[in-house]
VEXDREN-2710 file (C-alpha; in Angstrom, 1 decimal):
% VEXDREN-2710
k/r/px/py/pz
1/UNK/0.0/0.0/0.2
2/UNK/1.2/3.4/-1.5
3/UNK/1.2/6.0/1.9
4/UNK/1.7/9.7/0.7
5/UNK/2.3/12.3/3.4
6/UNK/1.5/16.0/3.4
7/UNK/0.2/16.1/0.0
8/UNK/-1.1/19.8/-0.7
9/UNK/-3.0/21.1/-3.5
10/UNK/-0.1/21.5/-6.1
11/UNK/1.0/17.6/-5.7
12/UNK/-3.0/16.8/-6.1
13/UNK/-3.0/18.5/-9.6
14/UNK/0.3/16.6/-10.4
15/UNK/-1.2/13.2/-9.9
16/UNK/-4.4/13.9/-11.4
17/UNK/-2.1/14.5/-14.6
18/UNK/-0.2/11.6/-14.0
19/UNK/-3.5/9.7/-13.5
20/UNK/-5.3/11.4/-16.9
21/UNK/-2.2/11.2/-19.1
22/UNK/-0.2/8.6/-18.0
23/UNK/-2.5/6.1/-16.3
24/UNK/-1.0/6.4/-12.5
25/UNK/-2.0/3.9/-10.0
26/UNK/-4.8/4.2/-8.7
27/UNK/-4.5/3.8/-4.7
28/UNK/-1.9/6.6/-4.7
29/UNK/-4.4/9.1/-6.3
30/UNK/-7.1/7.9/-4.2
31/UNK/-4.6/8.7/-0.8
32/UNK/-4.1/11.8/-2.0
33/UNK/-8.0/13.0/-2.8
34/UNK/-8.4/11.5/1.3
35/UNK/-5.1/13.7/2.3
36/UNK/-6.6/16.9/0.7
37/UNK/-10.5/16.0/2.5
38/UNK/-8.8/16.0/5.7
39/UNK/-6.4/19.1/5.7
40/UNK/-9.1/21.5/3.5
41/UNK/-12.0/20.3/5.7
42/UNK/-14.0/19.2/2.7
43/UNK/-16.1/16.2/1.8
44/UNK/-15.2/13.4/-0.2
45/UNK/-18.1/13.7/-2.0
46/UNK/-17.7/17.1/-3.0
47/UNK/-14.4/15.9/-3.8
48/UNK/-15.3/13.1/-6.0
49/UNK/-18.1/15.9/-8.0
50/UNK/-15.0/17.8/-8.6
51/UNK/-13.2/15.1/-10.1
52/UNK/-16.2/14.3/-11.9
53/UNK/-16.4/17.6/-13.3
54/UNK/-12.7/17.6/-14.1
55/UNK/-12.9/14.6/-16.0
56/UNK/-16.2/15.5/-17.8
57/UNK/-13.9/18.8/-19.1
58/UNK/-11.7/17.0/-20.4
59/UNK/-13.5/14.2/-22.0
60/UNK/-15.3/17.1/-24.0
61/UNK/-12.0/18.7/-24.7
62/UNK/-10.5/15.4/-25.9
63/UNK/-13.4/14.1/-28.1
64/UNK/-14.8/17.9/-29.8
65/UNK/-17.8/17.3/-27.8
66/UNK/-18.5/21.5/-27.2
67/UNK/-21.9/22.6/-26.1
68/UNK/-22.4/18.6/-24.9
69/UNK/-24.0/17.8/-21.0
70/UNK/-21.4/15.2/-20.8
71/UNK/-21.5/13.7/-17.1
72/UNK/-19.0/10.9/-15.9
73/UNK/-18.9/8.3/-13.4
74/UNK/-15.6/7.7/-11.4
75/UNK/-14.9/4.8/-9.4
76/UNK/-12.3/5.9/-7.0
77/UNK/-11.5/2.1/-5.3
78/UNK/-11.5/0.9/-9.1
79/UNK/-10.0/4.1/-11.4
80/UNK/-12.6/3.1/-13.7
81/UNK/-14.8/5.8/-15.5
82/UNK/-18.2/5.6/-17.2
83/UNK/-19.2/8.6/-19.4
84/UNK/-22.4/9.4/-20.7
85/UNK/-24.3/12.0/-22.9
86/UNK/-27.1/13.9/-20.9
87/UNK/-30.2/15.4/-22.4
88/UNK/-33.8/16.9/-21.3
89/UNK/-36.7/15.3/-22.7
90/UNK/-39.3/18.0/-24.1
91/UNK/-42.6/18.4/-26.1
92/UNK/-43.9/20.8/-28.2
93/UNK/-45.4/23.5/-25.0
94/UNK/-41.8/23.6/-23.6
95/UNK/-40.4/24.7/-27.1
96/UNK/-40.0/28.0/-28.8
97/UNK/-41.4/29.1/-31.8
98/UNK/-40.0/30.8/-34.8
99/UNK/-42.1/33.7/-34.1
100/UNK/-40.9/33.9/-30.6
101/UNK/-37.3/33.8/-31.4
102/UNK/-37.8/36.4/-34.2
103/UNK/-39.0/38.5/-31.5
104/UNK/-36.8/38.2/-28.6
105/UNK/-34.3/40.8/-27.4
106/UNK/-31.2/41.7/-25.4
107/UNK/-34.0/41.7/-22.0
108/UNK/-34.8/38.0/-22.3
109/UNK/-31.9/37.2/-19.3
110/UNK/-33.9/39.0/-16.8
111/UNK/-36.0/36.4/-14.5
112/UNK/-40.1/36.2/-14.9
113/UNK/-42.2/34.5/-12.5
114/UNK/-43.5/32.0/-15.6
115/UNK/-41.4/29.1/-16.5
116/UNK/-38.9/30.4/-19.7
117/UNK/-39.5/28.1/-22.7
118/UNK/-36.4/26.7/-24.4
119/UNK/-34.8/26.5/-27.5
120/UNK/-34.1/23.2/-28.9
121/UNK/-31.0/21.9/-29.7
122/UNK/-29.9/18.7/-30.4
123/UNK/-27.0/18.5/-28.4
124/UNK/-29.1/18.7/-25.6
125/UNK/-32.4/18.3/-25.6
126/UNK/-34.3/15.4/-27.2
127/UNK/-38.0/14.9/-28.7
128/UNK/-40.4/13.4/-25.9
129/UNK/-41.4/10.9/-29.7
130/UNK/-37.8/10.1/-30.1
131/UNK/-37.6/8.7/-27.0
132/UNK/-37.4/4.4/-26.5
133/UNK/-39.5/4.2/-23.3
134/UNK/-38.6/1.2/-21.4
135/UNK/-40.9/-2.4/-21.1
136/UNK/-41.2/-1.5/-17.4
137/UNK/-44.3/1.2/-17.1
138/UNK/-43.3/2.5/-14.2
139/UNK/-39.9/3.9/-15.5
140/UNK/-41.5/5.8/-17.8
141/UNK/-39.7/8.8/-19.3
142/UNK/-41.8/12.2/-19.2
143/UNK/-41.2/15.6/-20.5
144/UNK/-38.9/17.5/-18.3
145/UNK/-36.6/14.4/-17.7
146/UNK/-33.3/13.8/-18.2
147/UNK/-32.1/11.0/-20.5
148/UNK/-28.3/9.4/-20.3
149/UNK/-26.4/7.7/-23.6
150/UNK/-24.2/6.0/-22.6
151/UNK/-20.4/6.6/-24.8
152/UNK/-17.1/5.5/-25.4
153/UNK/-13.6/6.5/-23.6
154/UNK/-10.8/6.1/-25.5
155/UNK/-7.5/5.3/-24.0
156/UNK/-5.7/8.4/-22.1
157/UNK/-6.6/11.8/-22.2
158/UNK/-3.7/14.2/-24.2
159/UNK/-1.9/17.1/-22.5
160/UNK/-4.9/19.7/-23.2
161/UNK/-7.3/18.0/-21.7
162/UNK/-5.2/16.8/-18.9
163/UNK/-4.7/20.8/-18.2
164/UNK/-8.7/21.9/-18.5
165/UNK/-8.8/19.6/-16.0
166/UNK/-6.2/20.9/-13.6
167/UNK/-8.2/24.2/-14.2
168/UNK/-11.5/22.7/-13.1
169/UNK/-10.4/21.2/-9.7
170/UNK/-8.4/24.4/-8.8
171/UNK/-11.5/26.2/-8.9
172/UNK/-14.0/23.4/-8.0
173/UNK/-12.1/22.5/-4.4
174/UNK/-11.4/26.1/-3.2
175/UNK/-14.9/26.8/-4.3
176/UNK/-15.2/24.0/-1.4
177/UNK/-12.7/25.2/0.7
178/UNK/-14.6/28.5/0.9
179/UNK/-17.8/26.9/2.0
180/UNK/-16.2/24.6/4.2
181/UNK/-14.5/27.9/6.1
182/UNK/-17.5/29.5/6.3
183/UNK/-19.9/26.9/7.5
184/UNK/-17.4/26.1/10.0
185/UNK/-17.2/29.6/11.7
186/UNK/-20.5/30.6/10.8
187/UNK/-21.5/28.3/13.6
188/UNK/-18.9/29.6/15.8
189/UNK/-20.2/33.1/16.1
190/UNK/-20.4/34.7/19.5
191/UNK/-17.6/32.6/20.5
192/UNK/-14.0/32.9/21.3
193/UNK/-11.0/32.2/19.3
194/UNK/-7.6/32.5/19.8
195/UNK/-5.5/33.9/16.7
196/UNK/-1.5/34.8/16.2
197/UNK/-1.0/38.0/14.5
198/UNK/-0.4/37.7/10.7
199/UNK/-0.1/41.7/9.6
200/UNK/-0.9/44.9/10.3
201/UNK/-2.3/47.2/7.4
202/UNK/-3.3/50.4/8.5
203/UNK/-5.6/50.4/11.5
204/UNK/-7.1/47.0/10.7
205/UNK/-4.9/43.6/12.5
206/UNK/-5.5/40.2/10.6
207/UNK/-5.1/37.0/13.0
208/UNK/-4.4/33.4/12.0
209/UNK/-6.8/31.7/13.4
210/UNK/-6.7/28.6/12.6
211/UNK/-8.1/27.9/9.1
212/UNK/-8.7/30.9/8.2
213/UNK/-7.5/34.7/8.4
214/UNK/-9.5/36.9/10.7
215/UNK/-10.1/41.2/10.8
216/UNK/-9.7/43.0/13.3
217/UNK/-11.3/46.1/12.8
218/UNK/-9.9/49.6/14.6
219/UNK/-14.3/50.0/16.3
220/UNK/-13.2/46.4/17.7
221/UNK/-9.9/47.0/19.0
222/UNK/-8.8/48.3/22.8
223/UNK/-7.9/51.8/22.6
224/UNK/-4.9/51.1/24.9
225/UNK/-3.9/47.7/23.6
226/UNK/-0.6/47.9/21.2
227/UNK/-0.3/45.2/18.4
228/UNK/2.2/43.4/17.1
229/UNK/2.8/40.5/14.8
230/UNK/3.0/37.3/16.3
231/UNK/1.3/38.5/19.2
232/UNK/-1.5/35.5/20.1
233/UNK/-4.9/37.0/21.6
234/UNK/-8.0/35.5/22.2
235/UNK/-10.7/37.4/20.1
236/UNK/-14.6/37.3/20.4
237/UNK/-16.4/36.3/16.4
238/UNK/-18.9/38.5/15.8
239/UNK/-20.0/38.1/12.2
240/UNK/-18.9/36.0/9.3
241/UNK/-19.8/37.0/6.2
242/UNK/-19.2/35.8/2.2
243/UNK/-17.4/37.1/-0.6
244/UNK/-16.1/36.4/-3.7
245/UNK/-12.6/35.5/-2.4
246/UNK/-13.5/33.8/0.7
247/UNK/-15.2/34.4/4.0
248/UNK/-14.8/37.0/6.3
249/UNK/-14.4/36.9/9.4
250/UNK/-15.1/39.6/11.9
251/UNK/-13.5/40.0/15.1
252/UNK/-13.6/41.8/18.6
253/UNK/-11.7/43.1/22.0
254/UNK/-14.1/45.3/22.8
255/UNK/-17.5/43.6/22.5
256/UNK/-19.4/43.4/25.9
257/UNK/-19.9/39.7/25.2
258/UNK/-16.1/38.9/25.6
259/UNK/-16.5/39.2/28.9
260/UNK/-18.8/37.4/29.4
261/UNK/-17.4/34.0/27.4
262/UNK/-14.1/34.6/29.2
263/UNK/-15.5/34.2/32.5
264/UNK/-17.5/30.5/30.8
265/UNK/-14.1/29.5/30.1
266/UNK/-13.0/30.2/33.6
267/UNK/-15.8/29.6/35.4
268/UNK/-16.8/25.5/35.5
269/UNK/-20.2/26.2/37.4
270/UNK/-21.4/28.6/33.9
271/UNK/-21.2/26.0/31.8
272/UNK/-22.8/23.7/34.6
273/UNK/-25.8/26.6/34.8
274/UNK/-25.1/26.8/38.6
275/UNK/-24.2/30.4/37.5
276/UNK/-25.9/32.2/35.2
277/UNK/-24.7/36.1/33.9
278/UNK/-27.6/38.6/33.8
279/UNK/-26.7/41.2/32.1
280/UNK/-22.8/43.1/31.4
281/UNK/-22.2/46.7/30.6
282/UNK/-18.5/47.7/29.5
283/UNK/-15.9/50.2/28.9
284/UNK/-13.5/48.5/27.1
285/UNK/-9.8/48.7/28.2
286/UNK/-11.2/50.8/31.4
287/UNK/-14.2/49.1/33.4
288/UNK/-16.7/46.7/33.2
289/UNK/-19.5/45.6/35.5
290/UNK/-21.8/42.1/35.2
291/UNK/-24.3/40.7/37.5
292/UNK/-24.7/37.1/38.4
293/UNK/-27.1/34.6/40.3
294/UNK/-27.2/31.1/41.6
295/UNK/-29.6/28.7/40.7
296/UNK/-29.1/27.0/43.6
297/UNK/-29.1/28.7/47.4
298/UNK/-26.1/26.8/48.6
299/UNK/-23.7/28.5/45.1
300/UNK/-22.4/32.1/46.1
301/UNK/-22.4/33.3/42.4
302/UNK/-20.3/36.4/43.2
303/UNK/-17.2/33.9/45.2
304/UNK/-17.3/31.2/42.5
305/UNK/-16.5/34.2/39.6
306/UNK/-13.7/35.5/41.7
307/UNK/-12.1/31.9/42.5
308/UNK/-9.8/31.2/45.0
309/UNK/-7.8/33.7/45.8
310/UNK/-9.3/36.1/43.0
311/UNK/-7.1/33.6/39.9
312/UNK/-10.6/33.4/38.0
313/UNK/-10.6/37.1/37.7
314/UNK/-7.8/37.3/37.8
315/UNK/-6.9/35.6/34.5
316/UNK/-10.1/37.5/32.7
317/UNK/-8.3/40.9/33.8
318/UNK/-5.0/39.9/32.6
319/UNK/-6.6/38.8/29.2
320/UNK/-8.0/42.2/29.1
321/UNK/-5.1/43.9/29.6
322/UNK/-5.7/45.0/33.2
323/UNK/-9.1/45.9/32.8
324/UNK/-11.0/46.4/35.9
325/UNK/-14.4/44.2/37.0
326/UNK/-17.1/44.5/39.1
327/UNK/-18.8/41.7/39.5
328/UNK/-22.5/42.2/41.4
329/UNK/-25.2/39.9/42.5
330/UNK/-28.5/40.5/40.5
331/UNK/-31.6/40.4/42.4
332/UNK/-35.5/40.8/40.8
333/UNK/-36.2/44.2/43.2
334/UNK/-35.0/46.9/41.3
335/UNK/-34.2/48.7/44.3
336/UNK/-31.9/46.4/45.7
337/UNK/-30.0/45.6/42.4
338/UNK/-29.5/49.5/41.9
339/UNK/-27.6/49.8/44.9
340/UNK/-25.5/46.5/44.2
341/UNK/-24.6/48.1/40.6
342/UNK/-23.5/51.3/42.6
343/UNK/-20.8/49.5/44.6
344/UNK/-17.8/50.2/45.9
345/UNK/-20.1/53.3/47.0
346/UNK/-22.4/52.5/49.9
347/UNK/-26.2/53.0/49.1
348/UNK/-28.5/54.4/51.4
349/UNK/-31.8/54.6/50.0
350/UNK/-33.4/53.8/46.5
351/UNK/-36.1/55.5/45.3
352/UNK/-37.7/54.2/42.0
353/UNK/-40.1/55.9/39.5
354/UNK/-41.7/52.7/37.5
355/UNK/-43.1/54.9/34.7
356/UNK/-40.2/56.6/34.2
357/UNK/-38.0/54.1/34.4
358/UNK/-36.0/56.8/37.1
359/UNK/-34.6/56.1/40.0
360/UNK/-33.1/58.7/42.6
361/UNK/-30.7/56.8/45.2
362/UNK/-29.9/58.3/47.9
363/UNK/-25.7/58.6/49.1
364/UNK/-23.8/60.2/51.8
365/UNK/-21.8/63.2/50.9
366/UNK/-18.4/61.0/51.7
367/UNK/-19.6/58.7/49.1
368/UNK/-20.8/60.9/46.1
369/UNK/-17.6/60.8/44.2
370/UNK/-17.5/57.6/44.5
371/UNK/-20.6/56.7/43.7
372/UNK/-20.8/59.0/40.3
373/UNK/-17.1/57.3/39.6
374/UNK/-14.3/59.0/37.6
375/UNK/-16.2/61.8/34.8
376/UNK/-19.4/59.8/35.6
377/UNK/-18.1/55.7/34.9
378/UNK/-19.3/54.4/37.6
379/UNK/-22.9/55.4/37.7
380/UNK/-23.2/55.4/33.4
381/UNK/-22.2/52.0/34.7
382/UNK/-24.7/50.8/36.2
383/UNK/-27.3/52.7/34.8
384/UNK/-26.2/50.2/31.2
385/UNK/-26.1/47.5/33.6
386/UNK/-29.6/47.7/35.3
387/UNK/-31.3/49.4/32.4
388/UNK/-32.6/52.2/34.9
389/UNK/-31.9/56.4/34.5
390/UNK/-30.4/56.6/37.9
391/UNK/-29.7/60.2/39.7
392/UNK/-27.5/60.2/42.7
393/UNK/-28.2/62.5/45.3
394/UNK/-26.3/63.5/48.4
395/UNK/-27.0/64.1/51.8
396/UNK/-25.4/65.3/54.9
397/UNK/-24.7/63.8/57.9
398/UNK/-27.3/64.6/59.7
399/UNK/-29.5/63.8/57.0
400/UNK/-27.8/60.5/56.8
401/UNK/-28.2/59.6/60.5
402/UNK/-32.6/60.9/60.2
403/UNK/-32.6/58.5/56.8
404/UNK/-30.9/56.0/58.3
405/UNK/-33.5/56.3/62.3
406/UNK/-36.7/56.3/58.9
407/UNK/-35.5/53.3/57.1
408/UNK/-35.0/51.4/60.9
409/UNK/-37.9/52.5/61.4
410/UNK/-39.8/51.1/58.4
411/UNK/-38.1/48.0/58.9
412/UNK/-39.3/47.7/62.2
413/UNK/-43.6/48.4/61.3
414/UNK/-42.9/45.5/58.6
415/UNK/-42.0/43.0/61.5
416/UNK/-44.1/44.4/63.8
417/UNK/-47.3/43.7/61.0
418/UNK/-45.8/40.5/60.0
419/UNK/-45.9/39.5/63.8
420/UNK/-49.2/41.1/64.1
421/UNK/-50.6/39.2/61.3
422/UNK/-49.4/36.0/63.0
423/UNK/-51.1/36.6/65.9
424/UNK/-54.6/37.1/64.5
425/UNK/-54.3/34.1/62.5
426/UNK/-53.1/32.6/66.3
427/UNK/-56.2/34.1/67.7
428/UNK/-58.6/33.7/64.7
429/UNK/-59.4/29.5/66.2
430/UNK/-59.6/30.6/70.2
431/UNK/-62.5/32.7/69.1
432/UNK/-64.1/30.6/66.8
433/UNK/-63.6/27.6/69.9
434/UNK/-65.4/30.6/72.7
435/UNK/-68.3/30.7/69.9
436/UNK/-68.6/26.9/69.6
437/UNK/-68.9/26.7/73.9
438/UNK/-71.1/29.1/73.9
439/UNK/-73.9/27.4/71.2
440/UNK/-73.0/24.3/73.3
441/UNK/-74.7/25.9/76.6
442/UNK/-77.3/27.6/75.0
443/UNK/-78.1/24.5/73.2
444/UNK/-78.2/22.9/76.8
445/UNK/-80.2/25.2/79.1
446/UNK/-83.0/24.8/76.2
447/UNK/-83.4/21.0/76.2
448/UNK/-83.2/21.3/80.5
END
C-alpha cells in the first residue's frame, strides 16, 4: 500500500495530470484525495464530484464535444470511468416557436415568474416522441426528465485535456474549501477563538485563527492595547460574511460579550448552569460591570466568579490588559439591584419611579464621588447594567442619620405588622372555639 505524506493542492494536480495522461496507480491517487479532504475539511463526496466535473471537461476537450452535457461517473477504488451524454426530454409546449425567436430582445435574461420556454438544441434536448420507452411502465420517461446515452472512452487523455481538468479542479476545490470554512466559522459566531497576528494593514489587524484569517477593525480594538506581529490573543467572533475571495470573519476585543465568554472558559459553574450571567456593561480597556445570579442557594455566584484567591477573575483581567471588573449580585428587586450595581459606593436608599423608568439613589456626602466615579463612569455603567436611569443625591451627616433612623423604623414597622398578622391568625381559632362553647351551652339550657 502506498502512503503519501503532506499532499498539498499542487501535488494533487500533478497526480491528477499523471493519472489522466500516463494512467498512474489509482491507490496513490485515492490516498492523495483522502489527505486533501482531511486538510481542507472538505467532504469526500464534494471532491469526487469535482473530479467527475474535471474528467467531463477533459472528455469534452479530447473528443470535441463542446456544448454537450457530458456526465462521468468515477470509481475511486478501481479507477474506472463511465461516460454518458445527458439530454433533456422536451415536448412542443416547452419549445419556443419561430415567432418567439424572432421577437427575442436583449432583455431575455431577466427572470420572470413564469417558466421560460427553451430553444431546441440537438446536443442538449430530445423530443419525447424520439425516446425509446422502457418495458417497465413505472419507469417511463416524461417531458422534463433527463435521459443518459452511454459513450465510449478511447484510451488516455491528452495534455490539453489534462490541463483543462486541472483548471476545473483548482476552481472547484477552492470553492468547496471556502464554503467549508464559512460553514465552520458561522457556527462559532459568539464564541472565543485564539489567534496570532499575521499582518497589520493601516489600522486593520489580520489574525491567523486556524483554517482562516480574521479581521480586527479599529472600532473593535481596545484603544490602550498595542499590537505586534506574532502576538497571540483571544478574540470574540462577531460575524462571518461571504465574499468572492472567501469568508470575512469579523473579530472583536471590545465586545461586551467577550467578558462573559472569557468567564465561561474560567468558571465551570457557568457551563454547568449553577451560575448565570444576567447582564454586562462595559467600557473596553477601562472597566466592566457584570451581574450574576445563582440557581442554587448553596452556591455563592460572586465567590465562584472570583475564584480561590481571585485566580479566575484575575485570569480574565490579564487577558483584557488590566481592565477592571466589578462583579455584583443580580436581584429581581430593582432597588436592591441598583444599590448593588453602584458598588463600591454605599447606598442609603433607592426611590423608584416605574413610569419614567427612573431611580433616585441617596448616598452619604462622602460617597458621592465614589458613586459617580471618574468622569461619571461608575453611574454610567450601573445605568447600562440595570437598564434604569439613575440620579444620585448626596445627603449631609445629619440628614443621613435621620434617613438611617427612618429606614430602621420602616423595618421595625414591617416586622411588627408581620408579627401582628401571625397573632391574628393564632387568635382566630381561639375566638371560634369560644363561640362554639357558647352555642353548646345555649343548646343544653334549651333542652333542660
